[in-house]
N, C-alpha and C positions, 0 to 999 in steps of 0.2 A: 698820294694823290689817288683817290678812288676813280677807277675807270668806269664808263658807262657799261651796261651789259653788252656783250658782243652780239652783233647781228649774225645769226647762224643760218640765215637763208639768203637767197639771191646770188648775185654774181653771175659770171659767165659759166656755161657748162664746161666740164673738165676738158673736153677735146678742143674747145675754143680757147680756153686758157693756155693749154699746151701750145697751140698754134701761135698765140700772142706772146709767149714767154721769150724774153730777150734780156741781155745785159745792157744797161744804159749808164753812161758816165757824165751826163749833164742834167742838172736839177734846177728847178725853179726854187727861189729862196724861201717860199712860204712854208710855214710849219704844218705838220699834219694835225688836223683837229682831233680832239679826244676820241670821238667815235671811230674814226679811221684807225687810230692807234690801238684802240681796244680790239677792233676786228682783226687787225694785222697780228697782234700778239696772241690772240686766241687761235687764229689759223696756224701760227708758228708753233706754239707750245702750250696752248691752253688745255683746259680739262673739258673733254667732250663726253665723258661718261661719269656723271656726278656720283652715281651709286658706288663706284670703286676708285674714283680719282684718276682714271687713265686719261692719257693725253692725245692730242691731235697728231702727234708724231711718236713713232715707237722709240723705245729706249732699251738698250741692252740690259737684260735681266731686270727690267722695270726699276732701274737704278736712279733714273731722273738725275743724271750726273751733270746736266748742262744748266748753267745760269745765264740769263740774257741780261747784258748790261747795255743800256741805251745811252749813247753819247749824243746829246742835243745841245742847242744853244744855251739852254737854261741849266746845264749841268749833266751829270751822269746819274742815271736811275737804274734800279733793278726791277725786274718784272716778277711779281708774286702771283702765279697762276691760281692758287687756291683762293686767294682773297680778291683776285681780279683788280690788282692795284699796282701802282709804281711807288717805290720808296727812293727818295733822293739819297744817293750814295756819296756824291761829290758835288759841290756847287759850281765847279769850274767847267767851262766849255773846252773839252779836250778833243773835239772832233778831228782836228789836224794831227793829233798825236796817235790816231788809230790807224795810220798808214805809213808806208815808207815811200814817200815821193809822189803821191798822186794828189794834185792840187784840188780836184773837185770834192774830195772827201771833207775838206774843211768847211764847205758850204752846203753839203747835203744836209737836209733837215734832221735826218736820223742816221746814225751809224750803230748798227747792232754789233756787239762784240760777244762772240760765242766762247764761253768759258766752261771747260769740263773739269770736274773735281774727281780725280782718280780715287780718292778715299771712298767715294760712294759706289765704286765699281767692285768692291769686295776683294776676294782672294784670287783675282786673276793675275796672270803674269804681267809684267810691265808692257810687253808687246801687245797683249790682249787689251789692256786698259787703254793704251794709245789708240789702237784700231777701233775699239768700241766708242771712245770719246770722239774721235774724228767722225765716225759714221753717224753718231747721234747728232752732232753739230750739222753735218751735211744734210741730213733728212729734214731738220728744222729749217735750214736755209732754203731747201727746195719748196717747203710749204710757203715760205715768204715769197719766193719767186712766183708760185702759182697764185697766191693772193694778189700780188701786185699786177700780174697779167690780167686777172679777173676784174680788177678795179681801175685799170688805167694808170697805175703808178709805175715809177721807174725804180729799178734796183740793179745792183751788181754785187756779186759775191767776191770777196778778196781774201787771198792767202797772204798778200803782202802786208803783214801786220808786224810791227816791231814788238814781238812777243815778250821778251824779257824786260824791255824798257816799259812797255805798257803794263805788264804785270806788276812791276814795281810801283808805277804811278797809281794803279788801282789797289795797291796793298794786298795783293792776292796771297793766299796761303801756298806753301810749297807743293801741296797736292793739286793745286789748280793750274790749268794751262789754257792759254788762249790759242785756239786753232784757226779760227776764221773771223772775218768781220764782213758786214754787208751794209752798203749804203742804200737808203730808201728815201724817196721823195716824189714830188710831182715832176713830170718831164718838163724840161726847159722849152719855152716857146710853144 
């Protein structure tokens, strides 16, 4: 699915977005339109310097170890920043499987699953790969928070992810680890 070009202007000023930033656990059931999805994903992990492919979020050693999996009603998709598109990964609605016991996750229009691939982090120690992978995921998640605050969307970051079970469901490689998930949608009511 080709995404529309992201809108890279507009939104609230940074200080207003920081003031509005919050965690929300209630979502309206309507899906995010393609333009909002494109803008959100670009803000999260898109390419903001076309001349050298650098991203909106920093990455340890420019490793770009994080892959974004999007669990939505119409299946699981992966985000391809260079092509600005989504590729369907699974046809199944697994939103409820991206959490351990939080009912709202099953109906949130989008659940981002942050997957770090340690193989892309080079010859670092296991502890350094873990730390860098978690840090890269967290920075991307903060970009999502700020975009959502700027655009009036609801979001919450979650570490309550059934990592091993979900990794098996997504058929991840041994070098890949799920560190965080983040629900996104329109606020309820």
